[in-house]
Every structure is written in structure tokens, then in C-alpha cells.
VMD Tcl script that draws the C-alpha trace (Angstrom):
set ca {
  {71.45 47.77 -84.03}
  {70.49 46.72 -80.51}
  {73.37 45.40 -78.42}
  {72.41 42.40 -76.30}
  {72.96 43.19 -72.61}
  {75.32 40.95 -70.67}
  {73.73 38.46 -68.28}
  {74.80 36.64 -65.15}
  {75.33 32.99 -65.97}
  {73.00 31.94 -63.13}
  {70.94 33.31 -60.24}
  {73.50 31.86 -57.83}
  {76.30 33.89 -59.43}
  {74.22 37.07 -59.09}
  {73.59 36.34 -55.40}
  {77.30 35.62 -54.89}
  {78.18 38.94 -56.57}
  {75.62 40.91 -54.53}
  {76.65 39.26 -51.25}
  {80.32 39.73 -52.14}
  {79.74 43.44 -52.66}
  {77.79 43.79 -49.41}
  {80.19 41.78 -47.27}
  {83.36 43.80 -46.81}
  {85.82 45.04 -44.24}
  {83.04 46.73 -42.25}
  {81.59 43.32 -41.37}
  {84.82 42.36 -39.62}
  {86.07 45.59 -38.11}
  {83.01 47.83 -37.69}
  {80.09 45.60 -36.68}
  {81.90 43.85 -33.77}
  {83.16 47.23 -32.56}
  {79.65 48.72 -32.60}
  {78.20 45.70 -30.82}
  {80.86 45.90 -28.12}
  {80.38 49.65 -27.71}
  {76.59 49.83 -27.83}
  {75.11 47.29 -25.47}
  {76.54 43.97 -26.65}
  {73.71 41.58 -27.46}
  {71.23 44.43 -27.02}
  {72.73 46.10 -30.13}
  {71.34 43.22 -32.19}
  {67.81 44.50 -31.50}
  {68.17 47.89 -33.27}
  {70.46 46.24 -35.84}
  {67.83 43.66 -36.86}
  {65.05 46.27 -36.77}
  {67.06 48.55 -39.06}
  {67.81 45.60 -41.34}
  {64.09 45.11 -42.02}
  {62.99 48.75 -41.81}
  {65.85 50.40 -43.70}
  {68.19 47.95 -45.40}
  {65.91 45.36 -46.97}
  {63.33 47.81 -48.42}
  {66.10 49.93 -49.99}
  {67.88 46.87 -51.36}
  {64.63 45.69 -52.94}
  {64.17 49.16 -54.45}
  {67.66 49.24 -55.97}
  {67.38 45.70 -57.33}
  {64.00 46.56 -58.85}
  {65.18 49.81 -60.50}
  {68.24 48.18 -62.04}
  {66.36 45.11 -63.26}
  {63.36 47.03 -64.60}
  {65.38 49.67 -66.45}
  {68.10 47.25 -67.59}
  {70.67 50.01 -67.12}
  {73.29 51.16 -64.61}
  {72.52 53.84 -62.01}
  {72.81 56.84 -64.37}
  {70.80 55.31 -67.20}
  {68.18 53.90 -64.82}
  {67.31 57.28 -63.28}
  {67.63 58.96 -66.67}
  {65.02 56.53 -67.95}
  {62.68 57.52 -65.11}
  {63.11 61.19 -66.05}
  {65.81 62.79 -68.18}
  {66.83 65.37 -65.58}
  {67.37 62.71 -62.89}
  {70.52 61.26 -64.48}
  {72.62 63.21 -62.00}
  {71.21 61.19 -59.08}
  {72.73 58.02 -60.47}
  {75.94 59.90 -61.22}
  {76.15 61.12 -57.60}
  {75.89 57.54 -56.32}
  {78.52 56.28 -58.76}
  {80.92 59.16 -58.00}
  {80.60 58.53 -54.26}
  {81.55 54.92 -54.96}
  {84.44 56.09 -57.13}
  {85.82 58.15 -54.24}
  {85.38 55.31 -51.75}
  {87.24 52.73 -53.84}
  {90.24 55.07 -54.25}
  {91.04 54.73 -50.54}
  {89.46 51.30 -50.03}
  {92.10 49.91 -52.40}
  {94.81 51.50 -50.24}
  {93.50 49.58 -47.21}
  {93.69 46.45 -49.36}
  {97.31 47.37 -50.12}
  {98.05 47.49 -46.38}
  {96.41 44.06 -46.02}
  {98.52 42.69 -48.88}
  {101.71 43.91 -47.19}
  {100.58 42.44 -43.87}
  {99.93 39.09 -45.53}
  {103.65 38.93 -46.35}
  {104.61 40.31 -42.92}
  {102.62 37.45 -41.38}
  {105.05 34.75 -42.47}
  {107.69 36.07 -40.05}
  {105.36 38.04 -37.74}
  {107.40 41.10 -38.70}
  {105.40 43.46 -36.50}
  {107.07 42.13 -33.34}
  {105.81 43.07 -29.88}
  {104.94 46.72 -30.60}
  {102.28 46.39 -33.30}
  {101.17 50.00 -32.95}
  {104.61 51.44 -33.63}
  {105.12 48.99 -36.49}
  {101.88 50.01 -38.22}
  {102.17 53.76 -37.79}
  {105.94 54.22 -38.05}
  {107.32 51.39 -40.19}
  {104.39 50.69 -42.53}
  {102.55 54.01 -42.89}
  {105.45 56.30 -41.88}
  {102.67 58.43 -40.41}
  {103.53 62.11 -40.19}
  {102.72 64.46 -37.33}
  {99.54 65.78 -38.91}
  {97.49 66.46 -42.04}
  {99.65 69.49 -42.81}
  {102.76 67.34 -43.20}
  {102.18 65.10 -46.27}
  {105.81 64.00 -46.43}
  {106.37 61.70 -49.39}
  {104.92 58.61 -51.00}
  {105.49 55.32 -49.16}
  {106.85 53.15 -51.98}
  {105.95 49.69 -50.55}
  {102.32 50.82 -50.18}
  {102.37 52.31 -53.69}
  {103.71 49.07 -55.20}
  {101.15 47.05 -53.24}
  {98.46 49.43 -54.52}
  {99.54 48.70 -58.10}
  {99.19 44.98 -57.39}
  {95.74 45.53 -55.88}
  {94.53 47.44 -58.94}
  {95.85 44.73 -61.24}
  {93.80 42.20 -59.27}
  {90.72 44.42 -59.42}
  {91.11 45.02 -63.16}
  {91.35 41.34 -64.03}
  {88.31 40.68 -61.84}
  {86.07 42.98 -63.91}
  {87.81 43.42 -67.28}
  {85.25 41.26 -69.13}
  {82.25 42.49 -67.17}
  {79.87 39.99 -65.63}
  {81.67 37.08 -67.28}
  {84.89 37.65 -65.34}
  {83.08 38.89 -62.21}
  {80.98 35.71 -62.21}
  {84.09 33.52 -62.25}
  {85.91 35.54 -59.60}
  {83.03 35.66 -57.08}
  {82.77 31.88 -57.12}
  {86.10 31.98 -55.26}
  {86.18 35.34 -53.47}
  {82.70 35.12 -51.94}
  {82.93 31.71 -50.20}
  {86.69 31.89 -49.47}
  {86.57 34.61 -46.76}
  {83.54 32.92 -45.20}
  {85.46 29.64 -44.96}
  {88.51 31.43 -43.53}
  {86.29 33.29 -41.06}
  {84.85 29.99 -39.85}
  {88.38 28.59 -39.49}
  {89.41 31.63 -37.42}
  {86.20 31.32 -35.40}
  {86.90 27.68 -34.57}
  {90.46 28.57 -33.62}
  {89.23 31.51 -31.53}
  {86.58 29.69 -29.52}
  {89.04 26.91 -28.59}
  {91.47 29.36 -26.96}
  {91.64 30.10 -23.20}
  {89.58 33.19 -22.35}
  {87.43 32.93 -25.48}
  {84.27 32.51 -23.38}
  {84.95 35.82 -21.59}
  {85.24 37.59 -24.93}
  {82.03 36.06 -26.25}
  {80.17 36.96 -23.04}
  {81.39 40.55 -23.40}
  {80.15 40.50 -27.01}
  {76.71 39.09 -26.25}
  {75.92 40.32 -22.73}
  {73.02 42.71 -23.29}
  {72.87 46.17 -21.78}
  {69.27 47.10 -22.49}
  {69.81 50.62 -21.17}
  {71.71 51.24 -24.41}
  {68.42 50.98 -26.30}
  {67.39 54.32 -24.79}
  {70.38 56.01 -26.41}
  {69.62 57.58 -29.80}
  {73.27 57.10 -30.80}
  {72.77 53.32 -30.70}
  {69.92 53.48 -33.19}
  {71.87 55.87 -35.41}
  {74.85 53.50 -35.35}
  {72.63 50.52 -36.27}
  {70.99 52.45 -39.12}
  {74.30 53.65 -40.55}
  {75.85 50.17 -40.31}
  {72.94 48.57 -42.20}
  {72.91 51.34 -44.82}
  {76.63 51.12 -45.56}
  {77.16 47.38 -45.21}
  {74.55 46.54 -47.89}
  {76.34 48.76 -50.45}
  {73.28 51.01 -50.76}
  {73.42 54.28 -52.75}
  {76.68 53.34 -54.48}
  {74.98 52.40 -57.75}
  {76.39 48.88 -57.31}
  {73.18 46.96 -56.70}
  {71.42 48.85 -59.50}
  {74.24 47.93 -61.92}
  {74.37 44.29 -60.81}
  {70.58 43.90 -61.02}
  {70.59 45.38 -64.54}
  {72.36 42.20 -65.75}
  {69.43 40.10 -64.52}
  {66.55 39.15 -66.80}
  {63.56 41.45 -66.31}
  {61.50 38.53 -64.99}
  {64.01 37.47 -62.31}
  {62.83 37.21 -58.71}
  {63.66 40.40 -56.78}
  {62.35 40.14 -53.22}
  {63.71 36.64 -52.56}
  {67.17 37.64 -53.83}
  {67.18 40.77 -51.67}
  {66.16 38.80 -48.57}
  {68.86 36.17 -49.15}
  {71.53 38.84 -49.76}
  {70.69 40.90 -46.67}
  {70.37 37.88 -44.35}
  {73.68 36.35 -45.47}
  {75.41 39.70 -45.03}
  {74.09 40.17 -41.49}
  {74.81 36.57 -40.54}
  {78.44 36.99 -41.59}
  {78.66 40.17 -39.49}
  {77.37 38.34 -36.41}
  {79.70 35.37 -36.97}
  {82.61 37.81 -37.42}
  {81.73 39.22 -34.00}
  {82.19 35.78 -32.43}
  {85.55 35.34 -34.20}
  {86.79 38.78 -33.15}
  {85.67 38.69 -29.52}
  {86.78 35.12 -28.86}
  {90.24 36.16 -30.04}
  {90.15 39.35 -27.96}
  {89.14 37.28 -24.92}
  {92.24 35.14 -25.41}
  {94.41 38.23 -25.86}
  {93.01 39.74 -22.66}
  {94.07 36.63 -20.73}
  {97.53 36.56 -22.29}
  {98.32 40.28 -22.08}
  {96.43 41.33 -18.96}
  {94.60 44.08 -20.86}
  {90.82 44.29 -20.32}
  {88.50 43.15 -23.11}
  {86.76 46.54 -22.95}
  {90.02 48.32 -23.79}
  {90.78 45.93 -26.65}
  {87.21 46.19 -27.99}
  {87.54 49.97 -28.15}
  {89.54 49.65 -31.36}
  {87.78 49.66 -34.71}
  {88.77 49.96 -38.35}
  {92.51 49.98 -39.10}
  {93.43 49.90 -35.40}
  {91.60 46.60 -34.91}
  {92.87 44.97 -38.11}
  {96.46 46.18 -38.13}
  {97.32 46.75 -34.46}
  {95.10 44.73 -32.10}
  {94.59 41.60 -34.22}
  {98.26 41.14 -35.24}
  {99.18 41.27 -31.55}
  {96.44 38.79 -30.68}
  {97.43 36.47 -33.52}
  {101.09 36.56 -32.51}
  {100.11 35.18 -29.09}
  {98.40 32.15 -30.62}
  {99.90 28.73 -31.24}
  {100.74 28.46 -34.98}
  {100.63 32.26 -35.10}
  {102.11 32.64 -38.59}
  {99.52 30.37 -40.20}
  {96.53 32.09 -38.63}
  {97.97 35.54 -39.31}
  {98.28 34.68 -43.01}
  {94.72 33.32 -43.04}
  {93.43 36.49 -41.35}
  {94.93 38.85 -43.92}
  {94.00 36.61 -46.85}
  {90.47 36.80 -45.45}
  {90.63 40.62 -45.34}
  {91.88 40.83 -48.93}
  {89.26 38.41 -50.25}
  {86.53 40.21 -48.28}
  {87.60 43.57 -49.65}
  {88.17 42.72 -53.30}
  {84.51 41.91 -54.05}
  {83.43 45.24 -52.60}
  {86.23 47.04 -54.45}
  {85.57 45.66 -57.90}
  {81.81 46.08 -57.47}
  {82.40 49.83 -56.99}
  {84.49 49.88 -60.17}
  {81.90 47.82 -62.02}
  {79.19 50.35 -61.09}
  {81.19 53.10 -62.84}
  {82.17 50.86 -65.78}
  {78.52 49.90 -66.34}
  {77.55 53.56 -66.65}
  {80.27 54.17 -69.25}
  {79.38 50.99 -71.16}
  {75.72 52.05 -71.26}
  {76.66 55.47 -72.67}
  {79.49 54.35 -74.97}
  {78.49 50.88 -76.22}
  {81.01 51.10 -79.08}
  {83.92 50.98 -76.62}
  {85.32 47.66 -75.46}
  {84.47 46.62 -71.91}
  {88.16 45.80 -71.31}
  {89.20 49.35 -72.25}
  {86.55 51.05 -70.13}
  {87.46 48.95 -67.09}
  {91.12 49.81 -67.64}
  {90.43 53.56 -67.81}
  {88.35 53.47 -64.61}
  {90.99 51.45 -62.74}
  {93.80 53.78 -63.82}
  {91.78 56.86 -62.81}
  {91.06 55.32 -59.41}
  {94.70 54.39 -58.92}
  {95.93 57.91 -59.71}
  {93.39 59.50 -57.38}
  {94.37 57.08 -54.61}
  {98.10 57.89 -54.66}
  {97.55 60.75 -52.17}
  {96.48 58.16 -49.58}
  {99.88 56.43 -49.84}
  {101.68 59.52 -48.50}
  {102.97 59.93 -44.95}
  {99.71 61.76 -44.10}
  {97.58 59.31 -46.09}
  {95.79 57.88 -43.07}
  {94.57 61.36 -42.07}
  {93.28 62.11 -45.56}
  {91.65 58.68 -45.79}
  {89.90 59.12 -42.46}
  {88.50 62.55 -43.38}
  {87.34 61.53 -46.86}
  {85.69 58.36 -45.57}
  {83.83 60.28 -42.85}
  {82.36 62.84 -45.22}
  {81.54 60.54 -48.11}
  {79.85 57.88 -45.98}
  {78.04 60.22 -43.59}
  {76.93 62.85 -46.12}
  {77.57 61.75 -49.70}
  {75.98 58.32 -49.58}
  {73.10 59.35 -47.33}
  {72.29 62.31 -49.62}
  {72.50 60.04 -52.69}
  {70.14 57.58 -50.98}
  {67.64 60.34 -50.23}
  {67.76 61.51 -53.85}
  {67.24 57.97 -55.12}
  {64.13 57.58 -52.96}
  {62.83 60.98 -54.05}
  {63.20 60.00 -57.73}
  {61.48 56.65 -57.27}
  {58.61 57.93 -55.12}
  {57.80 61.18 -56.91}
  {58.64 60.41 -60.53}
  {58.22 56.66 -60.98}
  {55.83 55.77 -58.17}
  {56.40 53.47 -55.21}
  {53.18 51.55 -55.89}
  {54.06 51.13 -59.56}
  {57.46 49.71 -58.65}
  {55.88 47.47 -56.00}
  {53.51 46.07 -58.63}
  {56.49 45.15 -60.82}
  {58.35 43.56 -57.90}
  {55.33 41.42 -57.01}
  {54.83 40.47 -60.64}
  {58.26 38.82 -60.84}
  {58.74 37.68 -57.22}
  {57.53 34.61 -55.37}
  {57.51 36.50 -52.06}
  {55.02 39.38 -52.40}
  {55.58 42.67 -50.61}
  {52.68 44.61 -49.15}
  {51.77 48.27 -49.18}
  {53.84 48.70 -46.02}
  {56.91 48.62 -48.30}
  {55.63 51.66 -50.20}
  {54.89 53.48 -46.95}
  {58.36 52.65 -45.63}
  {60.08 53.87 -48.80}
  {57.95 57.01 -49.01}
  {57.97 58.17 -45.39}
  {59.92 56.12 -42.84}
  {63.28 55.69 -44.60}
  {63.56 59.35 -45.69}
  {63.03 60.40 -42.06}
  {65.69 57.94 -40.86}
  {68.20 59.16 -43.46}
  {67.44 62.80 -42.67}
  {68.09 62.09 -38.99}
  {71.45 60.54 -39.90}
  {72.29 63.51 -42.11}
  {71.21 66.27 -39.70}
  {72.62 64.76 -36.50}
  {75.94 64.14 -38.22}
  {76.03 67.70 -39.48}
  {75.20 69.14 -36.05}
  {77.93 67.04 -34.46}
  {80.55 68.11 -37.03}
  {79.62 71.78 -36.67}
  {79.77 71.70 -32.88}
  {83.05 69.77 -32.84}
  {85.33 69.51 -35.91}
  {85.69 65.85 -36.88}
  {88.75 64.12 -35.45}
  {90.26 67.39 -34.26}
  {91.61 67.96 -37.77}
  {92.38 71.53 -38.94}
  {89.55 73.25 -40.82}
  {91.52 73.45 -44.08}
  {91.99 69.66 -44.08}
  {88.29 69.04 -43.37}
  {87.42 71.38 -46.23}
  {89.92 70.02 -48.79}
  {89.40 66.30 -48.15}
  {85.81 66.46 -46.91}
  {83.54 69.29 -47.95}
  {85.37 70.02 -51.21}
  {85.15 66.38 -52.28}
  {81.39 66.43 -51.62}
  {81.00 69.72 -53.50}
  {82.87 68.29 -56.48}
  {80.80 65.09 -56.51}
  {77.42 66.80 -56.42}
  {78.42 69.71 -58.68}
  {79.67 67.24 -61.30}
  {76.43 65.25 -60.92}
  {74.28 68.37 -61.33}
  {76.23 69.53 -64.40}
  {76.04 66.08 -65.93}
  {72.28 65.99 -65.41}
  {71.86 69.49 -66.87}
  {73.92 68.89 -70.01}
  {72.48 65.41 -70.53}
  {68.99 66.92 -70.53}
  {70.06 69.69 -72.93}
  {71.65 67.15 -75.25}
  {68.48 65.08 -75.24}
  {66.37 68.13 -76.06}
  {68.59 68.92 -79.07}
  {68.31 65.32 -80.30}
  {64.50 65.44 -80.05}
  {64.39 68.74 -81.96}
  {66.62 67.32 -84.68}
  {64.36 64.31 -85.03}
}
mol new
graphics top color blue
foreach p $ca { graphics top sphere $p radius 0.5 }
foreach p [lrange $ca 0 end-1] q [lrange $ca 1 end] { graphics top cylinder $p $q radius 0.2 }
display resetview
């Protein structure tokens, strides 16, 4: 008996889901930081070039593979060639690791949403975040104990994630109708508030003022390439899984263009919101915009921004809106990572209920993420994120391209894309996928490796880098290789039996 595959209820819902997955915390706390650090408005030049050279072609490829094969990442590559199943597994496992700590960041945001009502962080936001919220220990070698408020918030986060994906695309489709537009609306509200504050113009000028000398720096181009690669949720298995719930005749290229352009537009708008607020903070606190703009990631969201928000009129309201925005931005990305893994299991075990599979995946993620709620959790999170995003995802992306180019055929896939799409792609796409993108990803991989060898990342001890970095990568790719090997052996036995 053939089980009918689930479908998105409309093309709009699919676009909302894809955009929701792509638009995450990195749009708010990484893109503005990179723009401020690497040439201001000049950074937009390599960013836009990388969008069209790297991001869009890869997004089209992943959409096409998922839609053509009508399977998640593992099944899709297994369908191309039996022994390639491990490539899809590597992408899904990288996503599994990422969401274990991504959910912890969401837990911090949930706590801060409640802190916002009374501006509990006070004047010293740095001490509040590190000492009172994280209870950060002196180093990676001092794990301390579990921070119970973060653990309880993490439970709440995983409950939200579970009920977002427990019925597959049906529940995801309903959730993204709220969680995709909501953070955009809140971002616009914060932008309007930001640009009306004294000093906002100085912040925006700092953000946009181009330093074209930065274009001669290879690090700028590497930063633009990595930002595009990660922000579009490439090599996670997400876009392959989501596209597999589309009809085989659905338009691919138009959907990919819309998704990538909306994602980048939100990043640029977020930059205006962030820097207008930092401009105001610089006026109020007497700290230079350059110093404030030097913060990225957790430091920007949980130290700099709370301080900036507390200086605003109606501070409590805008602080609540900011952290609601962070949570709603993050949850789409989080449950899309879980859905990528759930889709693989549903494809392989169709007799199991979707609700049960989603529950098992969420529980497994929660258990693995508990280590990041310890006193040393921030250290472990930082190390794991660095290695998975700089090596795991880039390697998975290279393997995906290798499978498509050498075993399926770039031209064959292009023919299918053009068959179902209104916007036709030329042979340049095949050339880009075959030659240009692999070179770009290899540059990212090799330069990152050289840098980490010459100077241990973050000054962490070698044992910590091994346990939470290299060992995690070894486990991911060893598990993927073993899965591929045994899946091929199992298939051979089935064929002999038949």
C-alpha cells in the first residue's frame, strides 16, 4: 500500500515555512555585526554577490532535490544512489546538533521576556547576564551545576517546538502563518521606534557608510559567503525536507528567489533597527557606536540591547517586543531543524505515527541540550557552534554538491527545474554548482582550519575543543558513514532475497 505524502496546503504556506526557517537569530545579531565590522555599506556588495553566486543556486538545488525525489534528505540522496544516504544523514545530524543549543538560546530569550516587564537586568546588563542568568563559571573545565531556571525555560521551549511540528506540515503550516509575519511586524515596530530616537541618524550612518578598502580584504568575502550559506539554512536537510512536501510540478526557481530575497531584506532592515538603537545608546551613554557595534551574538542580544532598551521611553514595552521578536524568529528555525530529522524517520518508518516520531526527536534534542544549561554551558555552546557551522555544515554542503553533480547530473537537474519553473535558469547555474561553489566552500573550510590550527579557537583548552568540537564532528560523520554502509548492505540483501 502506498502512503500518500503530506502536502503544504498552499504555495504561500510553503514560502512562509521556508522563509521562517531561513530567517533566524543570525539575521538580527550576526548580519548587522558583520556589516558594522566589514566596511558598512560596502559589505552589502560581497553580501549580494554571494547571495546570487552561492546562496540562490544552492537553495534552488536543495528545493529541486527534495521536490523531485519526494523524500527527506536521507531518502533523497539514497534515491540518487544507495551509498549516498549518509550525505543526507550528515546534514540532518548537523541540524540535530545545532537545535540542541539553539533551543537553549531560545530559553534565555524566554527568561528575558519575563525580565523585561520590570527591566530586571538593571544598570549592569553584563553582570546580570553572565552572573545572575547563566551563572557562568570560570572556564570550560568548571561545569558547575545545572541552572534550573534555564532548564525549566528549555522544557517550555521544547513543548512549543513539539506542538509546532507534531502533526507535520499540517501543524507547521498553521504555526508559520503567525510566527513568520509576527517577528517581521515587531522588527518594523522596533525600527520605527529606533529611527525616531536622538542619535539614530549617527547609528545608521555608521551602518551604511561604505569603506571600499574593506573589499580588498579576503576576510570580508569569507564573512559574506558564510553568512549567506548559514542564513539560508543550507546543508541542514531542512529545505530538502520542506520541498519534498511540494507537488512535483511546483515552481522551484521562483520560490527560491522569493525566499532568498525576503531573507536578505529582513537582514538589511534588522541592521537599520539595530544601528539606529545603538546610535541612540551612544548618545545616552557616551560610548562610541564602534564599541557598541563590536558585540555580536549573545552579547548584542542579552547585554547591549537590554541596556539600550532600558534607556528608551516606554522601555518595558519595547523590551518585551524585542524578546518576543527573538523567540518568534528563532522558533521557525528550531522546529524546521526538528522537522528535517522527523521527515527522515517518517520516510523510513511510515508505520509510526508522526506525533510519536516528533516527540522522540524533541525528547532526544532536549536531553542532549541539558549540558548547555550548566554553569559552563556558554563555553560549550560557543565551541560546538563554531565547529558545526564552520566545518560540519560546509562539509555536508560539499558532499551534497558532489552527489548531485557526479551521480545525478547538474544538467539533468537543471532540465527538471526549468520544466516546472516559470523563471528558467541557464547553463551558468550548472557551472556555478559544479565548479564555483565547491571552490568557495573549500576556501571557507581550509581557511577556517588553518586559522584554528594556528590559534586555538577562543583560547579554549585543547581538551574542550576536542570534546565539544572535533569529537562532535567525528561522531556526526562516522554515524553518517556507518548508516550509509549498513543501508547499502541491507538493500543488497533485500535485492538478493527478491
